[in-house]
C-alpha positions as CSV (number, residue, x, y, z in Angstrom):
1,M,-0.5,-9.4,34.0
2,R,1.6,-7.7,36.6
3,L,3.8,-8.6,39.6
4,P,1.9,-9.1,42.9
5,I,4.6,-7.4,45.0
6,A,7.8,-5.4,44.5
7,L,10.3,-8.2,44.1
8,K,13.2,-7.7,46.6
9,Y,14.7,-11.1,46.2
10,P,15.0,-13.4,43.2
11,L,12.2,-15.8,42.5
12,P,12.8,-19.3,44.1
13,K,14.3,-22.0,41.9
14,P,13.6,-25.7,41.8
15,G,15.0,-27.2,45.0
16,D,14.6,-24.0,47.0
17,A,12.4,-24.3,50.1
18,G,10.1,-21.7,48.6
19,Y,9.7,-23.4,45.2
20,F,6.6,-25.3,44.0
21,G,6.8,-29.0,44.7
22,T,9.7,-28.9,47.2
23,H,9.5,-31.7,49.7
24,R,9.4,-30.5,53.3
25,S,9.2,-32.4,56.6
26,F,5.6,-33.3,56.4
27,D,4.3,-32.0,53.1
28,I,5.1,-30.7,49.6
29,H,5.1,-27.0,48.9
30,T,1.9,-26.0,47.0
31,G,3.1,-22.6,45.7
32,I,6.1,-20.3,45.5
33,D,7.2,-17.9,48.2
34,L,8.1,-14.3,47.3
35,Y,10.2,-13.1,50.2
36,C,9.6,-9.5,51.2
37,D,9.0,-7.3,54.2
38,D,6.2,-7.5,56.6
39,G,3.5,-5.1,55.5
40,D,4.4,-5.0,51.9
41,P,1.3,-4.3,49.7
42,V,0.0,-7.2,47.6
43,Y,-1.7,-6.5,44.2
44,A,-3.8,-8.6,41.9
45,M,-1.7,-10.0,39.0
46,E,-4.7,-10.0,36.7
47,S,-8.4,-9.1,36.7
48,G,-10.9,-11.6,38.0
49,T,-13.4,-12.3,40.8
50,V,-12.8,-13.0,44.4
51,V,-14.0,-16.6,44.8
52,A,-13.0,-17.2,48.4
53,T,-11.1,-16.0,51.4
54,E,-9.8,-18.3,54.1
55,A,-7.6,-18.6,57.1
56,F,-4.3,-19.7,55.6
57,T,-1.9,-20.3,58.5
58,G,-2.1,-20.2,62.3
59,V,-4.6,-21.5,64.8
60,N,-7.6,-21.0,62.6
61,A,-5.9,-23.0,59.8
62,A,-4.8,-25.9,61.9
63,S,-1.1,-24.8,61.8
64,P,-0.5,-23.1,65.2
65,W,3.2,-23.2,64.7
66,W,2.8,-20.3,62.3
67,N,1.3,-16.8,62.9
68,D,-2.3,-16.2,61.8
69,T,-2.5,-15.2,58.2
70,W,-5.2,-15.2,55.5
71,A,-5.5,-15.9,51.8
72,V,-7.7,-14.4,49.0
73,L,-8.5,-16.5,46.0
74,V,-9.1,-14.7,42.7
75,E,-10.3,-16.4,39.6
76,G,-9.2,-14.9,36.3
77,D,-7.9,-15.9,32.9
78,S,-5.0,-17.9,34.3
79,G,-7.1,-19.9,36.8
80,V,-7.5,-19.3,40.5
81,I,-4.6,-17.4,42.0
82,V,-4.1,-17.8,45.7
83,Y,-2.5,-14.8,47.5
84,G,-1.6,-16.3,50.9
85,E,0.1,-15.3,54.1
86,I,-1.5,-11.8,54.0
87,A,-3.8,-9.5,55.9
88,I,-6.7,-9.1,53.5
89,H,-7.8,-5.5,52.7
90,P,-11.0,-4.9,54.6
91,D,-13.0,-3.9,51.5
92,I,-12.3,-7.3,49.7
93,C,-15.3,-9.7,49.8
94,V,-16.2,-12.9,48.0
95,G,-18.0,-12.1,44.7
96,D,-16.1,-8.8,44.2
97,P,-14.8,-8.0,40.8
98,I,-11.0,-7.4,40.9
99,E,-9.0,-5.3,38.5
100,E,-5.4,-6.0,37.6
101,G,-3.2,-4.0,40.0
102,Q,-5.9,-3.6,42.7
103,L,-4.7,-3.7,46.3
104,L,-5.7,-7.1,47.9
105,G,-3.9,-6.7,51.2
106,H,-0.6,-6.6,52.9
107,V,2.0,-9.3,53.6
108,K,1.8,-10.6,57.2
109,K,4.7,-12.2,59.0
110,V,4.1,-15.9,58.9
111,L,7.1,-17.4,60.8
112,K,6.9,-17.2,64.6
113,K,10.6,-17.9,64.8
114,D,13.2,-16.6,62.4
115,K,15.0,-19.7,60.9
116,G,17.9,-17.6,59.7
117,V,17.6,-19.0,56.1
118,N,15.0,-16.7,54.4
119,P,13.2,-13.6,55.5
120,P,10.3,-14.4,57.9
121,S,7.7,-12.6,55.7
122,M,6.6,-13.7,52.3
123,L,3.7,-13.8,49.8
124,H,2.8,-17.4,49.2
125,L,1.4,-17.6,45.7
126,E,-0.5,-20.6,44.4
127,L,-2.2,-21.4,41.0
128,M,-5.2,-23.7,40.7
129,R,-7.3,-24.8,37.8
130,H,-10.6,-22.8,37.1
131,G,-13.4,-23.8,39.5
132,H,-11.2,-24.9,42.4
133,Y,-12.0,-22.6,45.3
134,D,-10.2,-23.9,48.4
135,T,-6.6,-24.6,49.2
136,Q,-5.4,-28.0,50.4
137,W,-2.4,-29.6,51.9
138,W,-0.2,-31.7,49.5
139,H,0.9,-34.5,51.8
140,A,4.3,-36.0,51.3
141,D,2.9,-39.4,50.4
142,Q,0.5,-38.1,47.7
143,D,0.8,-37.4,44.0
144,Q,0.4,-33.8,42.9
145,P,-3.3,-32.9,43.1
146,D,-4.7,-32.5,39.5
147,F,-6.1,-29.0,40.3
148,L,-2.7,-27.6,41.5
149,L,-0.5,-25.9,38.9
150,N,3.0,-24.5,39.2
151,P,2.6,-20.7,39.7
152,I,6.1,-19.9,38.3
153,T,4.4,-19.9,34.9
154,L,2.6,-16.7,35.9
155,F,5.9,-14.9,35.8
156,D,6.7,-15.7,32.2
157,G,7.5,-12.4,30.4
158,L,7.2,-10.4,33.6
159,I,10.8,-10.5,34.7
């Protein structure tokens, strides 16, 4: 297991806007945000298989208030890791085997407007149970989806 990006900021903590399960205006945060610079490379945390790619934010993802970004979903030993808010490397396709440390893409600026609180670019990282191959909104009036896990556990022993 390895870090997906070079950490430039501390990992978010419970209660931070970028932490798993934080209540926001209309939803609950489904992952953790690793703040970084636009264009930073994103690497696979573990070996696995690409099980999906999808529009993650922007017009194609029904969230036009954000820039267009993508996500790649890789199923490995830990479950399905979602690497979101990126530009996917052009050679990455569904069904591809992925090696730990392999380049998956680059962070893409997600925020159209700098809110002045956190950097406008981040890797959004989610963890889902094996066999779950698409991301979903976690609405503020819903219980935590049973397939959705706290990705902070992926960092145990790494930092």
